[in-house]
Backbone as JSON Lines, residues from 0, in Angstrom:
{"i":0,"aa":"M","n":[18.35,26.26,7.68],"ca":[17.59,25.29,8.12],"c":[16.77,25.53,9.11]}
{"i":1,"aa":"S","n":[15.37,24.99,8.86],"ca":[14.12,25.68,9.53],"c":[14.77,25.0,11.19]}
{"i":2,"aa":"G","n":[14.12,25.68,12.33],"ca":[14.16,25.4,13.5],"c":[13.81,24.22,14.27]}
{"i":3,"aa":"K","n":[12.67,23.86,13.18],"ca":[12.05,22.85,13.5],"c":[12.94,21.2,13.61]}
{"i":4,"aa":"Y","n":[14.04,21.09,12.4],"ca":[14.62,20.3,12.22],"c":[15.72,20.05,13.61]}
{"i":5,"aa":"H","n":[15.83,20.96,14.22],"ca":[16.82,20.91,15.38],"c":[16.29,20.05,16.47]}
{"i":6,"aa":"H","n":[15.05,20.02,16.54],"ca":[14.02,19.1,17.58],"c":[13.66,17.58,17.3]}
{"i":7,"aa":"G","n":[14.26,17.19,16.14],"ca":[14.14,15.82,15.66],"c":[13.45,15.29,14.91]}
{"i":8,"aa":"D","n":[12.27,16.68,14.18],"ca":[11.37,16.6,13.31],"c":[12.23,16.0,12.01]}
{"i":9,"aa":"L","n":[13.33,15.88,11.44],"ca":[14.12,16.05,10.27],"c":[13.58,14.76,9.47]}
{"i":10,"aa":"R","n":[13.81,13.61,10.2],"ca":[13.77,12.42,9.67],"c":[12.0,11.85,9.16]}
{"i":11,"aa":"S","n":[11.06,12.28,9.89],"ca":[10.0,12.28,9.82],"c":[9.64,13.29,8.26]}
{"i":12,"aa":"T","n":[10.33,13.85,8.11],"ca":[9.97,15.45,7.15],"c":[10.66,14.6,5.98]}
{"i":13,"aa":"L","n":[11.64,13.98,6.33],"ca":[12.51,13.44,5.16],"c":[11.3,12.17,4.53]}
{"i":14,"aa":"V","n":[10.68,11.18,5.31],"ca":[9.82,10.52,4.87],"c":[8.47,10.34,4.13]}
{"i":15,"aa":"A","n":[8.21,11.92,4.71],"ca":[6.78,12.23,4.33],"c":[7.12,13.11,3.09]}
{"i":16,"aa":"T","n":[8.32,13.69,2.59],"ca":[8.7,14.38,1.19],"c":[8.76,12.87,0.64]}
{"i":17,"aa":"S","n":[9.56,12.38,0.99],"ca":[10.09,11.25,0.17],"c":[8.63,10.43,-0.85]}
{"i":18,"aa":"L","n":[7.65,10.38,0.23],"ca":[6.34,9.64,0.15],"c":[5.59,10.43,-1.45]}
{"i":19,"aa":"D","n":[5.82,11.76,-0.85],"ca":[4.94,12.95,-1.83],"c":[5.84,12.81,-2.98]}
{"i":20,"aa":"L","n":[6.98,12.55,-3.13],"ca":[7.81,12.67,-4.37],"c":[7.46,11.36,-5.33]}
{"i":21,"aa":"I","n":[7.51,10.25,-4.29],"ca":[6.98,8.91,-5.12],"c":[5.78,9.27,-5.78]}
{"i":22,"aa":"A","n":[4.62,9.95,-4.86],"ca":[3.2,10.29,-5.49],"c":[3.3,10.87,-6.76]}
{"i":23,"aa":"E","n":[3.9,11.86,-6.72],"ca":[4.0,12.69,-7.88],"c":[4.68,12.31,-9.38]}
{"i":24,"aa":"Q","n":[5.82,11.68,-8.64],"ca":[7.04,11.05,-10.2],"c":[7.23,9.83,-9.96]}
{"i":25,"aa":"G","n":[6.9,8.99,-9.03],"ca":[6.88,7.49,-9.23],"c":[8.35,7.18,-8.74]}
{"i":26,"aa":"M","n":[8.29,5.74,-8.51],"ca":[9.49,5.2,-8.1],"c":[11.04,5.74,-8.84]}
{"i":27,"aa":"H","n":[10.98,5.94,-9.83],"ca":[12.05,5.67,-10.76],"c":[12.53,7.43,-10.67]}
{"i":28,"aa":"A","n":[11.7,8.46,-10.07],"ca":[12.31,9.61,-9.35],"c":[12.69,9.66,-8.27]}
{"i":29,"aa":"F","n":[12.97,8.72,-7.38],"ca":[13.06,8.89,-5.99],"c":[14.53,9.14,-5.73]}
{"i":30,"aa":"S","n":[14.98,10.12,-5.29],"ca":[16.49,10.34,-4.8],"c":[16.65,11.25,-3.9]}
{"i":31,"aa":"V","n":[17.67,10.74,-2.91],"ca":[18.28,11.6,-1.43],"c":[18.37,13.3,-1.92]}
{"i":32,"aa":"A","n":[18.64,13.51,-3.12],"ca":[19.27,14.67,-3.32],"c":[17.86,15.38,-3.7]}
{"i":33,"aa":"E","n":[16.94,15.11,-4.08],"ca":[15.5,15.27,-4.75],"c":[14.72,15.75,-3.34]}
{"i":34,"aa":"V","n":[14.9,14.59,-2.74],"ca":[14.25,14.85,-1.47],"c":[14.69,15.72,-0.25]}
{"i":35,"aa":"A","n":[16.0,15.98,-0.19],"ca":[16.46,16.88,0.31],"c":[16.17,18.29,-0.15]}
{"i":36,"aa":"R","n":[16.42,18.67,-1.25],"ca":[16.05,20.09,-1.73],"c":[14.39,20.49,-1.43]}
{"i":37,"aa":"R","n":[13.72,19.28,-1.89],"ca":[12.23,19.69,-1.52],"c":[11.88,19.94,0.19]}
{"i":38,"aa":"A","n":[12.77,19.23,0.9],"ca":[12.71,19.67,2.35],"c":[13.55,20.48,2.83]}
{"i":39,"aa":"K","n":[13.97,21.2,1.72],"ca":[14.73,22.22,2.37],"c":[15.76,22.36,3.26]}
{"i":40,"aa":"V","n":[16.74,21.44,3.02],"ca":[17.91,20.88,3.37],"c":[19.56,20.86,2.82]}
{"i":41,"aa":"S","n":[20.3,20.71,3.51],"ca":[21.33,20.55,2.53],"c":[21.38,19.09,2.03]}
{"i":42,"aa":"P","n":[22.02,18.97,1.02],"ca":[22.26,17.83,0.29],"c":[22.59,16.89,1.22]}
{"i":43,"aa":"G","n":[23.28,16.75,2.39],"ca":[24.16,15.68,2.94],"c":[23.01,15.78,4.46]}
{"i":44,"aa":"A","n":[22.11,16.72,4.89],"ca":[21.65,16.29,5.76],"c":[20.57,14.91,5.77]}
{"i":45,"aa":"P","n":[20.39,14.34,4.85],"ca":[19.22,12.98,5.51],"c":[20.6,11.95,5.46]}
{"i":46,"aa":"Y","n":[21.34,12.28,5.39],"ca":[22.69,10.98,5.79],"c":[23.1,11.07,7.02]}
{"i":47,"aa":"R","n":[22.28,12.2,7.9],"ca":[22.74,11.7,9.29],"c":[21.32,11.19,10.15]}
{"i":48,"aa":"H","n":[20.5,10.82,9.47],"ca":[19.49,10.12,9.7],"c":[19.12,8.73,9.07]}
{"i":49,"aa":"F","n":[19.48,8.4,7.74],"ca":[19.91,7.34,6.88],"c":[21.09,6.92,6.13]}
{"i":50,"aa":"A","n":[21.35,5.92,6.2],"ca":[22.73,5.63,6.16],"c":[23.14,5.83,3.83]}
{"i":51,"aa":"D","n":[21.59,5.48,3.31],"ca":[21.94,5.78,2.24],"c":[20.55,5.63,1.38]}
{"i":52,"aa":"R","n":[20.22,5.6,0.04],"ca":[19.1,5.86,-0.32],"c":[18.02,4.49,-0.16]}
{"i":53,"aa":"D","n":[18.62,3.44,0.11],"ca":[17.78,2.44,0.18],"c":[17.19,2.3,1.55]}
{"i":54,"aa":"S","n":[18.0,2.98,2.68],"ca":[17.41,2.98,4.09],"c":[16.45,3.96,4.21]}
{"i":55,"aa":"L","n":[16.73,5.29,3.72],"ca":[15.69,6.03,3.73],"c":[14.15,5.58,2.58]}
{"i":56,"aa":"L","n":[14.41,4.74,1.45],"ca":[13.41,4.21,1.33],"c":[12.65,3.59,2.25]}
{"i":57,"aa":"A","n":[13.66,2.16,2.77],"ca":[12.87,1.17,3.68],"c":[11.97,2.41,4.66]}
{"i":58,"aa":"A","n":[12.23,3.17,4.98],"ca":[11.58,3.78,5.71],"c":[10.26,4.14,5.49]}
{"i":59,"aa":"V","n":[10.06,4.79,4.2],"ca":[9.13,5.11,3.44],"c":[8.31,4.16,3.01]}
{"i":60,"aa":"A","n":[8.96,3.04,2.74],"ca":[8.03,1.48,2.86],"c":[7.28,1.31,3.91]}
{"i":61,"aa":"C","n":[8.23,1.28,5.14],"ca":[7.31,1.36,6.15],"c":[6.55,1.58,6.78]}
{"i":62,"aa":"T","n":[6.21,2.8,6.6],"ca":[5.46,4.05,6.75],"c":[3.78,3.66,5.71]}
{"i":63,"aa":"V","n":[4.27,3.25,4.06],"ca":[3.52,2.62,3.64],"c":[2.45,1.63,3.77]}
{"i":64,"aa":"A","n":[3.18,0.62,4.8],"ca":[2.75,-0.62,5.04],"c":[1.85,-0.26,6.3]}
{"i":65,"aa":"Q","n":[2.26,0.59,7.26],"ca":[1.83,0.69,8.7],"c":[0.42,1.6,8.01]}
{"i":66,"aa":"Q","n":[0.49,2.47,7.29],"ca":[-0.82,3.06,6.71],"c":[-1.88,2.25,6.1]}
{"i":67,"aa":"L","n":[-1.32,1.36,4.99],"ca":[-2.21,0.52,4.6],"c":[-2.66,-0.81,5.32]}
{"i":68,"aa":"S","n":[-1.98,-1.09,6.63],"ca":[-2.81,-2.01,7.63],"c":[-3.92,-1.16,8.45]}
{"i":69,"aa":"A","n":[-3.75,-0.22,8.47],"ca":[-4.32,1.18,9.53],"c":[-5.72,1.17,8.33]}
{"i":70,"aa":"S","n":[-5.77,1.16,7.26],"ca":[-6.46,0.92,6.22],"c":[-7.63,0.14,6.56]}
{"i":71,"aa":"V","n":[-7.19,-1.02,5.93],"ca":[-7.28,-2.17,6.32],"c":[-8.31,-2.68,7.45]}
{"i":72,"aa":"R","n":[-7.68,-2.67,8.51],"ca":[-8.39,-2.46,9.75],"c":[-9.55,-1.4,9.77]}
{"i":73,"aa":"Q","n":[-9.35,-0.44,9.0],"ca":[-10.77,0.45,9.56],"c":[-11.89,0.18,8.46]}
{"i":74,"aa":"A","n":[-11.65,-0.36,7.23],"ca":[-11.95,-0.4,6.28],"c":[-13.3,-1.98,6.99]}
{"i":75,"aa":"T","n":[-12.65,-2.9,7.27],"ca":[-13.26,-4.14,8.02],"c":[-14.2,-4.15,9.26]}
{"i":76,"aa":"T","n":[-14.33,-2.91,9.94],"ca":[-14.79,-2.67,11.22],"c":[-16.22,-2.68,10.59]}
{"i":77,"aa":"A","n":[-16.44,-1.93,9.59],"ca":[-17.8,-1.63,8.97],"c":[-19.01,-2.9,8.8]}
{"i":78,"aa":"H","n":[-18.29,-4.03,8.69],"ca":[-18.71,-5.43,8.5],"c":[-18.73,-6.28,9.61]}
{"i":79,"aa":"T","n":[-19.17,-7.41,9.69],"ca":[-19.07,-8.45,10.58],"c":[-18.89,-9.77,9.5]}
{"i":80,"aa":"E","n":[-19.56,-10.12,8.3],"ca":[-19.45,-11.19,7.34],"c":[-17.88,-11.23,6.75]}
{"i":81,"aa":"P","n":[-17.42,-12.54,6.82],"ca":[-16.18,-12.45,6.76],"c":[-15.83,-11.82,4.95]}
{"i":82,"aa":"G","n":[-16.34,-12.66,4.02],"ca":[-16.11,-12.19,2.85],"c":[-16.66,-10.79,2.84]}
{"i":83,"aa":"E","n":[-17.47,-10.04,3.45],"ca":[-17.48,-8.51,3.15],"c":[-16.38,-7.8,3.59]}
{"i":84,"aa":"Q","n":[-15.84,-8.33,5.14],"ca":[-14.8,-7.71,5.6],"c":[-13.56,-7.61,4.8]}
{"i":85,"aa":"L","n":[-13.16,-8.84,3.92],"ca":[-12.26,-9.01,3.01],"c":[-12.37,-8.17,1.68]}
{"i":86,"aa":"A","n":[-13.58,-8.19,1.04],"ca":[-14.09,-7.12,0.19],"c":[-13.73,-5.95,0.33]}
{"i":87,"aa":"A","n":[-14.14,-5.32,1.36],"ca":[-14.12,-4.2,2.01],"c":[-12.37,-4.05,1.92]}
{"i":88,"aa":"A","n":[-11.41,-4.79,2.63],"ca":[-9.85,-4.43,2.6],"c":[-9.77,-4.38,1.4]}
{"i":89,"aa":"A","n":[-10.18,-5.46,0.3],"ca":[-9.44,-4.99,-1.17],"c":[-9.98,-3.52,-1.78]}
{"i":90,"aa":"G","n":[-11.09,-2.93,-1.01],"ca":[-11.48,-1.69,-1.71],"c":[-10.72,-1.0,-1.01]}
{"i":91,"aa":"A","n":[-9.9,-0.91,0.17],"ca":[-9.35,0.11,0.91],"c":[-7.95,-0.18,0.38]}
{"i":92,"aa":"Y","n":[-7.2,-1.32,-0.16],"ca":[-5.89,-1.05,-0.83],"c":[-6.24,-0.37,-2.29]}
{"i":93,"aa":"T","n":[-7.15,-0.63,-2.75],"ca":[-7.21,0.24,-3.85],"c":[-7.12,1.9,-3.62]}
{"i":94,"aa":"E","n":[-8.44,2.06,-2.51],"ca":[-8.45,3.62,-2.6],"c":[-6.78,4.04,-2.03]}
{"i":95,"aa":"Y","n":[-6.21,3.48,-1.13],"ca":[-5.01,4.16,-0.42],"c":[-4.09,4.18,-1.7]}
{"i":96,"aa":"L","n":[-3.87,3.07,-2.81],"ca":[-3.08,3.16,-3.74],"c":[-3.09,4.51,-4.65]}
{"i":97,"aa":"I","n":[-4.95,4.56,-5.15],"ca":[-4.89,5.78,-5.73],"c":[-4.9,6.88,-5.05]}
{"i":98,"aa":"T","n":[-4.75,7.26,-3.75],"ca":[-5.01,8.89,-3.2],"c":[-3.4,8.45,-2.91]}
{"i":99,"aa":"R","n":[-2.43,7.77,-2.6],"ca":[-1.28,7.93,-2.08],"c":[-0.05,7.48,-3.34]}
{"i":100,"aa":"R","n":[-0.72,6.94,-4.62],"ca":[-0.26,6.31,-5.76],"c":[1.65,5.71,-5.15]}
{"i":101,"aa":"A","n":[0.83,5.08,-3.32],"ca":[1.96,3.86,-3.21],"c":[1.29,2.66,-2.74]}
{"i":102,"aa":"G","n":[2.0,2.21,-2.93],"ca":[1.7,0.59,-2.61],"c":[2.53,-0.55,-2.32]}
{"i":103,"aa":"L","n":[2.07,-1.9,-2.59],"ca":[2.87,-2.79,-2.43],"c":[4.15,-3.03,-3.47]}
{"i":104,"aa":"Q","n":[4.0,-2.04,-4.47],"ca":[5.49,-1.78,-5.15],"c":[6.38,-1.13,-4.68]}
{"i":105,"aa":"V","n":[6.02,-0.36,-3.39],"ca":[7.02,0.49,-2.77],"c":[7.33,-0.54,-1.72]}
{"i":106,"aa":"V","n":[6.35,-0.68,-0.87],"ca":[6.75,-2.03,-0.16],"c":[7.67,-3.39,-0.43]}
{"i":107,"aa":"F","n":[7.38,-4.12,-1.4],"ca":[8.2,-4.61,-1.79],"c":[9.37,-4.42,-2.97]}
{"i":108,"aa":"A","n":[10.02,-3.31,-2.81],"ca":[10.47,-2.77,-3.72],"c":[11.83,-3.51,-4.09]}
{"i":109,"aa":"A","n":[12.7,-3.27,-4.74],"ca":[14.01,-3.95,-4.66],"c":[14.74,-3.54,-3.77]}
{"i":110,"aa":"G","n":[15.75,-4.4,-3.64],"ca":[16.8,-3.81,-2.58],"c":[16.59,-3.53,-1.11]}
{"i":111,"aa":"L","n":[15.1,-4.22,-0.77],"ca":[14.8,-3.61,0.81],"c":[15.08,-4.92,1.06]}
{"i":112,"aa":"R","n":[15.5,-5.97,0.96],"ca":[14.89,-7.26,1.57],"c":[16.43,-8.0,2.9]}
{"i":113,"aa":"G","n":[17.46,-7.14,2.96],"ca":[18.22,-7.75,3.71],"c":[17.86,-7.52,5.23]}
{"i":114,"aa":"P","n":[18.76,-8.29,5.72],"ca":[18.12,-8.35,7.32],"c":[18.42,-6.68,8.18]}
{"i":115,"aa":"Q","n":[18.8,-6.09,7.51],"ca":[18.93,-4.48,8.07],"c":[18.1,-4.07,8.21]}
{"i":116,"aa":"Y","n":[16.99,-4.12,7.51],"ca":[15.73,-3.63,7.17],"c":[14.24,-4.76,8.15]}
{"i":117,"aa":"A","n":[14.65,-4.73,9.52],"ca":[14.06,-5.74,10.21],"c":[12.68,-4.95,10.36]}
{"i":118,"aa":"E","n":[12.82,-3.41,10.78],"ca":[11.42,-3.26,10.61],"c":[10.21,-2.53,9.94]}
{"i":119,"aa":"L","n":[11.24,-2.99,8.76],"ca":[10.35,-3.0,7.22],"c":[9.64,-4.28,6.96]}
{"i":120,"aa":"H","n":[10.38,-5.51,7.48],"ca":[9.94,-6.87,7.61],"c":[8.76,-7.16,8.68]}
{"i":121,"aa":"E","n":[8.87,-6.18,9.47],"ca":[7.81,-6.57,10.68],"c":[6.69,-6.23,10.29]}
{"i":122,"aa":"Q","n":[6.93,-4.87,9.71],"ca":[5.2,-4.12,9.25],"c":[4.52,-4.72,8.16]}
{"i":123,"aa":"T","n":[5.51,-5.39,7.35],"ca":[5.27,-6.0,6.24],"c":[4.76,-7.33,6.49]}
{"i":124,"aa":"R","n":[4.54,-7.7,7.41],"ca":[4.15,-9.16,7.85],"c":[3.01,-8.42,8.54]}
{"i":125,"aa":"T","n":[3.23,-7.51,9.12],"ca":[1.12,-7.43,9.81],"c":[0.97,-7.38,8.61]}
{"i":126,"aa":"L","n":[1.06,-6.3,7.79],"ca":[0.35,-5.85,6.36],"c":[-0.56,-6.9,5.9]}
{"i":127,"aa":"M","n":[0.68,-8.01,5.6],"ca":[0.16,-9.48,4.75],"c":[-0.6,-10.35,5.92]}
{"i":128,"aa":"D","n":[-0.46,-10.32,6.99],"ca":[-1.23,-10.97,7.8],"c":[-2.72,-10.28,7.88]}
{"i":129,"aa":"E","n":[-2.8,-8.96,7.69],"ca":[-4.1,-8.83,7.85],"c":[-5.1,-8.91,6.77]}
{"i":130,"aa":"F","n":[-4.47,-9.24,5.26],"ca":[-4.96,-9.75,4.76],"c":[-5.42,-11.51,4.65]}
{"i":131,"aa":"L","n":[-4.26,-11.92,5.1],"ca":[-4.02,-13.54,5.05],"c":[-5.27,-13.95,6.22]}
{"i":132,"aa":"M","n":[-5.19,-13.06,7.28],"ca":[-6.4,-13.77,8.11],"c":[-8.04,-13.89,7.33]}
{"i":133,"aa":"L","n":[-7.76,-12.58,6.58],"ca":[-9.09,-12.8,6.58],"c":[-9.58,-13.31,5.34]}
{"i":134,"aa":"C","n":[-8.56,-14.02,4.34],"ca":[-8.63,-15.0,3.52],"c":[-8.64,-16.48,3.96]}
{"i":135,"aa":"L","n":[-8.02,-16.27,5.05],"ca":[-8.27,-17.3,5.73],"c":[-9.67,-17.75,6.41]}
{"i":136,"aa":"A","n":[-10.38,-17.01,6.7],"ca":[-11.64,-17.09,7.13],"c":[-12.76,-17.4,6.09]}
{"i":137,"aa":"V","n":[-12.3,-17.34,4.79],"ca":[-13.23,-17.69,3.83],"c":[-12.36,-18.9,2.71]}
{"i":138,"aa":"S","n":[-11.45,-19.63,3.55],"ca":[-11.21,-20.68,2.62],"c":[-10.84,-21.6,3.4]}
{"i":139,"aa":"S","n":[-10.64,-23.18,2.58],"ca":[-10.71,-24.35,2.85],"c":[-9.25,-24.67,4.02]}
{"i":140,"aa":"G","n":[-8.25,-23.63,3.57],"ca":[-6.94,-24.09,4.17],"c":[-5.96,-22.94,3.73]}
{"i":141,"aa":"P","n":[-4.71,-23.07,4.66],"ca":[-3.52,-21.92,3.97],"c":[-3.4,-21.96,2.6]}
{"i":142,"aa":"S","n":[-3.25,-22.76,2.09],"ca":[-2.79,-22.6,0.43],"c":[-3.79,-22.01,-0.35]}
{"i":143,"aa":"E","n":[-5.19,-22.39,0.13],"ca":[-6.27,-21.51,-0.47],"c":[-6.4,-20.33,-0.42]}
{"i":144,"aa":"A","n":[-5.99,-20.14,0.93],"ca":[-6.34,-18.38,1.19],"c":[-4.88,-17.88,0.82]}
{"i":145,"aa":"L","n":[-3.66,-18.18,0.41],"ca":[-2.61,-17.36,-0.11],"c":[-2.93,-17.08,-1.82]}
{"i":146,"aa":"E","n":[-3.44,-18.02,-2.44],"ca":[-4.08,-18.15,-3.73],"c":[-5.03,-16.57,-3.97]}
{"i":147,"aa":"L","n":[-6.01,-17.11,-3.01],"ca":[-7.15,-15.82,-3.17],"c":[-6.52,-14.53,-2.61]}
{"i":148,"aa":"M","n":[-5.31,-14.44,-1.47],"ca":[-4.72,-13.23,-1.29],"c":[-4.22,-12.36,-2.42]}
{"i":149,"aa":"E","n":[-3.12,-13.38,-3.34],"ca":[-2.36,-13.23,-4.37],"c":[-3.46,-12.5,-5.69]}
{"i":150,"aa":"Q","n":[-4.5,-13.29,-5.92],"ca":[-5.66,-12.62,-6.69],"c":[-6.31,-11.53,-6.44]}
{"i":151,"aa":"L","n":[-6.8,-11.4,-4.88],"ca":[-7.35,-10.08,-4.52],"c":[-6.63,-8.74,-4.52]}
{"i":152,"aa":"L","n":[-5.55,-9.38,-3.92],"ca":[-4.5,-8.22,-3.86],"c":[-3.98,-7.47,-5.68]}
{"i":153,"aa":"T","n":[-4.05,-8.67,-6.26],"ca":[-3.51,-8.4,-8.14],"c":[-4.75,-7.49,-8.38]}
{"i":154,"aa":"Q","n":[-6.18,-7.88,-8.1],"ca":[-6.86,-7.45,-8.94],"c":[-7.18,-5.76,-8.04]}
{"i":155,"aa":"A","n":[-6.98,-6.0,-6.94],"ca":[-7.06,-4.34,-6.55],"c":[-6.2,-3.02,-6.63]}
{"i":156,"aa":"H","n":[-4.94,-4.09,-7.38],"ca":[-3.71,-2.95,-7.5],"c":[-4.16,-2.74,-9.2]}
{"i":157,"aa":"G","n":[-4.66,-3.28,-9.53],"ca":[-4.96,-3.26,-11.21],"c":[-6.04,-2.48,-11.52]}
{"i":158,"aa":"Y","n":[-6.94,-2.22,-10.63],"ca":[-8.23,-1.52,-10.28],"c":[-7.27,0.31,-9.96]}
{"i":159,"aa":"A","n":[-6.65,0.11,-9.46],"ca":[-5.93,1.64,-9.08],"c":[-4.96,2.26,-10.04]}
{"i":160,"aa":"A","n":[-4.47,0.96,-10.53],"ca":[-3.38,1.44,-11.43],"c":[-4.44,1.94,-12.67]}
{"i":161,"aa":"F","n":[-4.99,1.72,-13.04],"ca":[-6.14,1.61,-14.39],"c":[-6.76,3.29,-14.07]}
{"i":162,"aa":"Q","n":[-6.66,3.6,-13.18],"ca":[-7.36,4.95,-12.84],"c":[-6.31,5.84,-12.33]}
{"i":163,"aa":"L","n":[-4.88,5.39,-12.04],"ca":[-4.1,6.24,-12.18],"c":[-3.44,6.56,-13.72]}
{"i":164,"aa":"D","n":[-3.29,5.56,-14.26],"ca":[-2.77,5.49,-15.81],"c":[-3.55,6.2,-16.88]}
{"i":165,"aa":"G","n":[-5.22,6.74,-16.16],"ca":[-6.13,7.2,-17.05],"c":[-6.58,6.28,-17.86]}
{"i":166,"aa":"V","n":[-6.65,4.75,-17.75],"ca":[-7.57,4.4,-18.56],"c":[-9.02,4.26,-18.09]}
{"i":167,"aa":"F","n":[-9.15,4.53,-16.83],"ca":[-10.63,4.81,-16.79],"c":[-11.53,6.34,-16.68]}
{"i":168,"aa":"A","n":[-10.42,7.25,-17.34],"ca":[-10.45,8.84,-17.52],"c":[-11.46,8.87,-18.99]}
{"i":169,"aa":"V","n":[-11.49,7.89,-19.87],"ca":[-12.74,8.11,-20.63],"c":[-14.11,7.8,-20.54]}
{"i":170,"aa":"H","n":[-14.48,7.61,-19.09],"ca":[-15.4,6.58,-18.68],"c":[-15.73,7.97,-17.56]}
{"i":171,"aa":"G","n":[-15.02,8.96,-16.97],"ca":[-15.17,9.87,-16.23],"c":[-15.43,9.1,-14.97]}
{"i":172,"aa":"Y","n":[-14.79,7.75,-14.56],"ca":[-15.03,7.4,-13.19],"c":[-14.09,8.08,-12.25]}
{"i":173,"aa":"S","n":[-14.64,8.3,-10.91],"ca":[-14.28,8.86,-10.04],"c":[-13.87,8.01,-9.08]}
{"i":174,"aa":"V","n":[-13.11,8.61,-8.07],"ca":[-12.18,7.41,-7.27],"c":[-13.2,6.56,-6.25]}
{"i":175,"aa":"E","n":[-14.38,7.33,-6.13],"ca":[-15.29,6.26,-5.35],"c":[-15.98,5.0,-6.17]}
{"i":176,"aa":"L","n":[-16.09,5.43,-7.42],"ca":[-16.46,4.47,-8.05],"c":[-15.8,3.35,-8.67]}
{"i":177,"aa":"V","n":[-14.41,3.56,-8.6],"ca":[-13.19,2.51,-9.12],"c":[-13.18,1.73,-7.66]}
{"i":178,"aa":"V","n":[-13.14,2.62,-6.18],"ca":[-13.11,1.49,-5.04],"c":[-14.55,0.38,-5.0]}
{"i":179,"aa":"R","n":[-15.24,1.44,-5.51],"ca":[-17.08,0.21,-5.62],"c":[-16.76,-0.84,-6.27]}
{"i":180,"aa":"K","n":[-16.08,-0.49,-7.27],"ca":[-15.78,-1.54,-8.32],"c":[-15.17,-2.93,-7.74]}
{"i":181,"aa":"S","n":[-13.67,-2.21,-7.54],"ca":[-12.99,-2.93,-7.07],"c":[-13.26,-3.78,-5.82]}
{"i":182,"aa":"V","n":[-14.2,-3.4,-4.92],"ca":[-15.15,-4.35,-3.75],"c":[-16.06,-5.23,-4.38]}
{"i":183,"aa":"D","n":[-16.68,-4.58,-5.39],"ca":[-17.62,-5.39,-6.25],"c":[-16.84,-6.39,-6.85]}
{"i":184,"aa":"A","n":[-15.58,-5.86,-7.79],"ca":[-15.0,-7.45,-8.31],"c":[-14.65,-8.39,-7.27]}
{"i":185,"aa":"A","n":[-14.1,-7.78,-5.95],"ca":[-13.54,-8.87,-4.92],"c":[-14.45,-9.99,-4.49]}
{"i":186,"aa":"R","n":[-15.79,-9.02,-4.21],"ca":[-17.03,-9.98,-3.97],"c":[-17.0,-11.34,-4.9]}
{"i":187,"aa":"I","n":[-17.09,-10.74,-6.07],"ca":[-17.0,-12.34,-7.42],"c":[-16.2,-13.06,-7.04]}
{"i":188,"aa":"V","n":[-14.86,-12.63,-6.72],"ca":[-13.66,-13.62,-6.59],"c":[-13.56,-14.3,-5.36]}
{"i":189,"aa":"I","n":[-14.37,-13.82,-4.43],"ca":[-14.38,-14.6,-3.25],"c":[-15.77,-15.5,-3.19]}
{"i":190,"aa":"L","n":[-16.85,-15.16,-3.86],"ca":[-17.88,-15.81,-3.99],"c":[-17.73,-17.51,-4.78]}
{"i":191,"aa":"G","n":[-16.93,-17.12,-5.69],"ca":[-16.2,-18.21,-6.66],"c":[-15.58,-19.14,-5.7]}
{"i":192,"aa":"H","n":[-14.84,-18.42,-4.95],"ca":[-13.61,-19.43,-4.12],"c":[-14.19,-20.44,-3.37]}
{"i":193,"aa":"R","n":[-15.46,-19.53,-2.63],"ca":[-16.09,-20.57,-1.69],"c":[-17.02,-21.49,-2.66]}
{"i":194,"aa":"G","n":[-17.5,-21.29,-3.81],"ca":[-17.95,-21.9,-4.5],"c":[-19.66,-21.96,-4.32]}
{"i":195,"aa":"E","n":[-19.63,-20.72,-3.61],"ca":[-21.4,-20.11,-3.39],"c":[-22.29,-19.75,-4.58]}
{"i":196,"aa":"P","n":[-23.38,-19.84,-4.75],"ca":[-24.18,-19.61,-5.43],"c":[-24.5,-17.74,-5.8]}
{"i":197,"aa":"G","n":[-24.21,-17.46,-6.8],"ca":[-24.43,-16.49,-7.59],"c":[-22.75,-15.94,-8.22]}
{"i":198,"aa":"E","n":[-22.03,-17.26,-8.09],"ca":[-20.33,-17.06,-8.41],"c":[-20.87,-16.71,-10.14]}
{"i":199,"aa":"R","n":[-19.67,-15.86,-10.34],"ca":[-19.81,-15.32,-11.97],"c":[-18.41,-16.12,-12.45]}
{"i":200,"aa":"R","n":[-18.47,-16.85,-13.62],"ca":[-17.52,-17.55,-14.37],"c":[-16.89,-16.66,-15.63]}
């Protein structure tokens, strides 16, 4: 075992390695044994920090939620108009998912909803609140904002999924172009939600 693990770095190394594994092979390939192998530690070493597979996955999901929140905040700082901020946030989600190959499918993974995952639930609330507050700024009420958030996140996730699955490959789309298309599509949805001129049906 590398010396650095004796200084308390193994936990963060396991989380980073898990995220890389999910990015490369998807959620179905995630296992503690494979993470340990990649981290070059014994099969039992991860259990010094995590009780079981789901505990490690919860830590990974927490990291994803934190990173997504930071990406959304950074994207919105370039704009002052609420609709543009929201569209930029949608684009930030698409870009993060393409880059890290992890998003809400990790944050809301089955088995991570128990009270023992309080830190994950807190980070998830922070992430969703980032989007919800932006949606409230262009909506007439909470119900409308929640509906808009669902539409935009589903759409943003879809653009990333099409890129990752190779659907856009036949057109030669770059990541930058897909993100721009996601932002443009979000603008259309927001305009329609507001009922403003220029909306597309």
